[in-house]
N, C-alpha and C positions, 0 to 999 in steps of 0.2 A: 413517463413513457407509458403508452397504452399496453394493455395485456397482449393484444394481438397487434404485432408490429413487424415491419420488414426485417429487422435484425433477428428476432427470434425465429421467424420463418426461415431465414437464410441458414441459421445455425441448424435448424431441423433438417433442411435440405442437404446440408453438407455433413450430417452426422456420419461418422465412420470414414470420412474422406479427408479430414484435416486432423493434424496431430492434437492430442488433448491439451498440450501446453499452449498451442495457438488459440484453441477455443477458450481455455481458461483466461488467457490474457485479453482476448476480445471481450469477454463477459466482464472482467474486472474493469477495463477501461470504460466500457459503455455504462456500466453501473455507476462508476465514479463520476462520469460526465453527467449522468442523469441526476445524481446527488448534487453536483455543482449547479445544474440548471434549477433545481428546487431551491438551493441556497440563494441564487440570483433572484428568483421570483420572491423569496421571502424578504430580501433586503430592498430590492428595487420595485417590488410590486408590479404595477401595470407597465412601468418603464423598463422592465427587464429585457435585455437583449442577449442573443447568443454570445456576443463578445464578452459580456459580463460573466457568463458561465465558463467560457474558456479561460478567462483570467482567474476566476475562482478555482477552476481545476488546476491551473498552474500552481496556485498558492497551496492547495491541498497536497499536491505532490511534493512541493518543497518542504512543507511541514512534516509530511510522512517520512521523507528522506532524513530530515533533521532529527526526528524522533528515533529513527533506525540507527543513525550514527551515534546518538547519545546512548542508546541501549548497548551498542557494540562496545563503546568506550567503558561503560559500567561493567560489562562482562570481562573485558580485558583487565581492568583494575582488580576485579574480584579474583580472577585466576592468577594474576601476578602476586597478589597478597597471599593467596592460598599456597602457591609454590614456595614463597618465602617461608611460610610456616612449616611446610613439609621438609625443606632443607634444614631448618632449625631443629625439627624433630629428629632427623637423621643424624645431625651432629651430636645431639645429646645422647642418642642411642649408641653412638660410637665411643662415648666416654666411659 
C-alpha cells in the first residue's frame, strides 16, 4: 500500500468522528489485507491476483483464531491446575 492512499486520507478526514474501536478495527483489517497481498505476491509473483490475497487473509484469520483458542486452553489448564494446588494447600493447612 502506498504511503499516500485513500484509506489513510479517509481516516484523517474522519478523525474524531468515528469511535476509536472502529478506527482500530479498520486499520487492523486493512493492514492484515495488505500483508496478505504481499504474501500473495511473494508466492505467486507476477500471477498474483486479489483473490489470492483474500484467500490468504482468510487463512491468516483462521490460524490466528486457532492460536488464540490454543492459548485460551493453555490458560484454562494452568488455572485449573493452580486451583487444585490451592485446594490441596488449604486442606493441609486445616489438618
